[in-house]
C-alpha positions in Angstrom: -14.5 3.3 -12.8 -18.1 2.3 -12.3 -19.9 2.5 -9.0 -20.1 -1.3 -8.6 -16.4 -1.8 -9.0 -15.6 1.1 -6.6 -17.9 -0.4 -4.0 -16.4 -3.9 -4.4 -12.9 -2.5 -3.9 -14.0 -0.4 -0.9 -15.7 -3.6 0.6 -12.4 -5.5 0.1 -10.4 -2.8 1.8 -13.0 -2.1 4.6 -14.8 -5.4 5.1 -17.9 -5.5 7.2 -16.1 -7.6 9.9 -13.2 -5.2 10.2 -12.3 -4.9 13.9 -12.6 -1.4 15.2 -9.0 -1.2 16.2 -7.7 -1.8 12.6 -7.1 1.3 10.5 -6.5 1.5 6.7 -3.5 3.0 5.2 -2.1 3.3 1.7 1.6 3.3 0.6 1.6 5.3 -2.6 4.2 5.6 -5.3 4.6 9.2 -6.2 6.6 8.3 -9.3 3.5 6.9 -10.9 1.6 10.2 -11.3 2.4 13.8 -10.2 -1.1 14.1 -8.8 -0.2 11.9 -5.9 2.2 14.5 -4.5 -0.3 17.3 -4.9 -3.0 15.3 -3.3 -0.7 14.6 -0.3 -0.2 18.3 0.0 -3.9 19.1 0.1 -5.3 16.3 2.2 -6.3 16.6 5.9 -5.6 12.8 6.3 -2.5 12.0 8.3 0.3 11.4 5.8 4.1 11.6 5.4 6.8 10.8 2.9 8.5 7.5 3.5 11.8 9.1 2.7 13.4 11.0 5.6 15.1 14.4 5.6 15.0 17.4 3.4 14.4 16.3 -0.2 14.8 18.3 -3.5 11.4 19.1 -5.0 11.9 16.6 -7.9 12.4 13.8 -5.4 9.5 14.9 -3.2 7.2 14.6 -6.2 8.4 11.1 -7.0 8.7 9.8 -3.5 6.6 7.1 -1.8 4.0 8.4 0.7 2.1 6.8 3.6 -1.4 8.1 4.3 -4.2 7.0 6.6 -7.5 6.6 4.9 -11.2 6.7 5.7 -13.7 4.9 3.6 -15.8 7.9 2.7 -13.0 10.5 2.4 -12.4 12.5 -0.8 -8.9 11.2 -1.0 -10.0 7.6 -0.9 -12.4 8.3 -3.8 -9.6 10.1 -5.7 -7.2 7.2 -5.3 -9.6 4.6 -6.5 -11.0 6.6 -9.3 -7.6 7.7 -10.7 -5.1 5.2 -9.4 -6.7 1.7 -9.3 -5.4 -0.3 -12.2 -2.5 2.2 -12.6 -0.1 0.8 -9.9 -0.4 3.9 -7.7 0.1 1.9 -4.5 -1.0 -0.7 -2.0 -3.5 -0.6 0.9 -2.9 -2.2 4.3 -4.6 -2.7 7.6 -3.0 -2.5 11.0 -3.7 -1.5 14.6 -0.4 0.4 15.2 0.2 4.1 15.3 1.0 6.0 12.1 4.6 6.8 13.2 5.3 3.1 14.1 3.9 2.0 10.7 6.0 4.5 8.9 9.1 3.3 10.6 8.2 -0.3 9.8 7.6 0.4 6.1 10.8 2.6 5.9 12.8 -0.4 6.9 12.1 -2.0 3.5 13.0 0.9 1.3 16.6 -0.2 0.8 17.7 -3.8 0.1 21.0 -5.4 -1.0 21.3 -7.5 -4.2 23.4 -10.7 -4.5 26.5 -8.6 -5.0 25.9 -6.4 -1.9 24.9 -3.3 -3.8 22.2 -1.2 -2.1 19.0 -0.8 -4.1 15.7 1.0 -3.6 12.9 -1.6 -3.1 9.7 -0.2 -4.6 7.4 -2.6 -2.7 4.6 0.1 -2.8 4.2 -0.6 -6.5 1.6 -3.4 -6.5 3.3 -5.1 -9.5 6.4 -5.5 -7.4 4.7 -6.4 -4.2 2.4 -9.1 -5.6 5.4 -10.7 -7.3 7.6 -10.5 -4.3 5.4 -11.8 -1.5 4.9 -15.3 -2.9 8.7 -15.8 -3.1 9.3 -15.1 0.6 10.2 -17.6 3.2 8.1 -17.6 6.4 10.7 -15.6 8.2 10.8 -13.0 5.5 7.0 -12.9 5.5 7.1 -12.4 9.3 9.4 -9.5 8.9 7.5 -7.9 6.0 4.1 -8.2 7.6 5.2 -7.5 11.2 2.3 -5.5 12.6 0.3 -5.5 9.4 -2.8 -7.7 9.3 -3.2 -7.7 5.5 -2.4 -6.0 2.3 -4.9 -5.2 -0.4 -3.9 -4.3 -4.0 -5.0 -4.5 -7.6 -4.2 -7.7 -9.5 -2.8 -8.1 -13.0 -6.3 -7.3 -14.3 -8.1 -4.0 -13.4 -11.0 -5.9 -11.9 -8.9 -8.3 -9.7 -8.6 -7.5 -6.1 -5.9 -9.3 -4.1 -5.8 -9.5 -0.3 -2.7 -11.1 1.2 -2.3 -12.2 4.8 0.3 -14.2 6.7 -0.9 -16.8 9.1 2.6 -17.3 10.7 3.1 -20.3 8.5 2.4 -19.3 4.9 1.1 -16.5 2.7 -2.7 -16.6 2.2 -3.9 -14.9 -1.0 -7.6 -14.2 -1.5 -8.4 -13.1 -5.1 -11.7 -11.4 -5.6 -13.1 -10.5 -9.0 -15.2 -7.4 -9.2 -18.2 -7.8 -11.4 
């Protein structure tokens, strides 16, 4: 990843006008790359698995993780350099505490299909999330966004940056192309 692209992505995730009470988090898909699990084990950033309870090691390695990020942190650089364009996860901004955000995100891990079967919803995969959000009704968007101000993720193309917000009426999608 070149420096200009990395800076454009960082500016999209941490815009200049970001209110001081908003913090940036990432919901990461450990199944995408084993390095995600190992980075979660070595970071000093607040983080936790989105699955609860004691998990076998194979599931720990493939599980989704929530981590609070800082713009200039080593982990942020690692995620952008290695994971952007590889569907490692989504970024989000909120003003709530880590524990409350984790609880909110955990509520979407399991969904029911048309037949009532329980499924794991891998919303933290940007391919899934950017296809899902535009299909939601306003009430579904309200539930999904809840305390989250916006989501930022890669688009279909490596250089596309999507920011999605909900204005209480409809989904707002801002697409930025890194040059």
